[in-house]
C-alpha positions as CSV (number, residue, x, y, z in Angstrom):
1,X,-2.9,18.0,7.3
2,X,-2.1,16.4,10.6
3,X,-3.3,12.8,11.3
4,X,-4.2,11.4,14.6
5,X,-5.2,7.9,15.6
6,X,-7.9,7.5,18.2
7,X,-8.5,4.2,20.0
8,X,-9.7,2.6,23.2
9,X,-7.2,0.4,25.0
10,X,-8.8,-1.6,27.8
11,X,-11.6,0.9,28.2
12,X,-9.6,4.1,28.1
13,X,-9.9,6.4,25.1
14,X,-6.6,7.7,23.8
15,X,-5.2,9.7,20.9
16,X,-1.7,9.5,19.3
17,X,0.0,11.2,16.3
18,X,0.3,9.2,13.2
19,X,2.7,9.4,10.2
20,X,2.9,6.9,7.3
21,X,6.7,7.3,7.2
22,X,6.9,6.0,10.8
23,X,4.1,3.4,10.9
24,X,2.7,1.0,8.4
25,X,-0.9,1.4,9.5
26,X,-3.0,2.8,12.4
27,X,-3.0,-0.5,14.3
28,X,0.8,-0.5,14.4
29,X,0.8,3.1,15.7
30,X,-1.7,2.3,18.5
31,X,0.3,-0.8,19.6
32,X,3.6,1.2,19.6
33,X,2.0,3.9,21.8
34,X,0.9,1.2,24.3
35,X,4.2,-0.7,24.1
36,X,2.6,-3.9,22.8
37,X,4.9,-6.2,20.9
38,X,3.1,-7.2,17.7
39,X,5.9,-9.0,15.9
40,X,4.1,-12.4,16.2
41,X,0.9,-10.8,15.0
42,X,2.7,-9.3,11.9
43,X,4.0,-12.8,11.0
44,X,0.6,-14.3,11.2
45,X,-1.0,-11.5,9.3
46,X,1.5,-12.2,6.5
47,X,0.5,-15.8,6.5
48,X,-3.2,-14.9,6.3
49,X,-2.5,-12.5,3.4
50,X,-0.7,-15.3,1.5
51,X,-3.4,-17.9,2.0
52,X,-6.6,-15.7,1.8
53,X,-8.3,-15.1,-1.5
54,X,-9.5,-11.6,-0.6
55,X,-8.5,-8.6,1.5
56,X,-11.5,-9.1,3.8
57,X,-9.8,-12.0,5.6
58,X,-6.8,-9.9,6.5
59,X,-9.0,-7.0,7.8
60,X,-11.1,-9.4,9.8
61,X,-8.0,-11.1,11.3
62,X,-6.5,-7.7,12.2
63,X,-9.6,-6.4,13.9
64,X,-10.2,-9.6,15.9
65,X,-6.6,-9.9,17.1
66,X,-6.4,-6.3,18.2
67,X,-9.7,-6.7,20.0
68,X,-8.2,-9.7,21.7
69,X,-5.2,-7.5,22.7
70,X,-7.5,-4.9,24.2
71,X,-7.8,-2.4,21.4
72,X,-11.2,-1.2,20.1
73,X,-12.5,1.6,17.9
74,X,-9.2,2.2,16.2
75,X,-9.7,5.1,13.8
76,X,-7.7,7.5,11.7
77,X,-8.7,11.2,12.2
78,X,-7.6,13.9,9.8
79,X,-7.4,17.4,11.2
80,X,-7.1,20.6,9.2
81,X,-4.2,22.8,10.1
């Protein structure tokens, strides 16, 4: 089963291939496709994960930061071969 990531970057809809052996999550794949450096984001995400009591804080942080960077509607799409 092939996996694709669909997202909008600054108003333009785009689709890229996704593999778990190459990317940690779909947000990382979208950022790599656009050439956005997320190293500072990953460090801050780690800090949020260490201080937050639930997984919701990390998810909320990720969505808000990627929206600030210009990414919206980031989704994983599974396609049958």
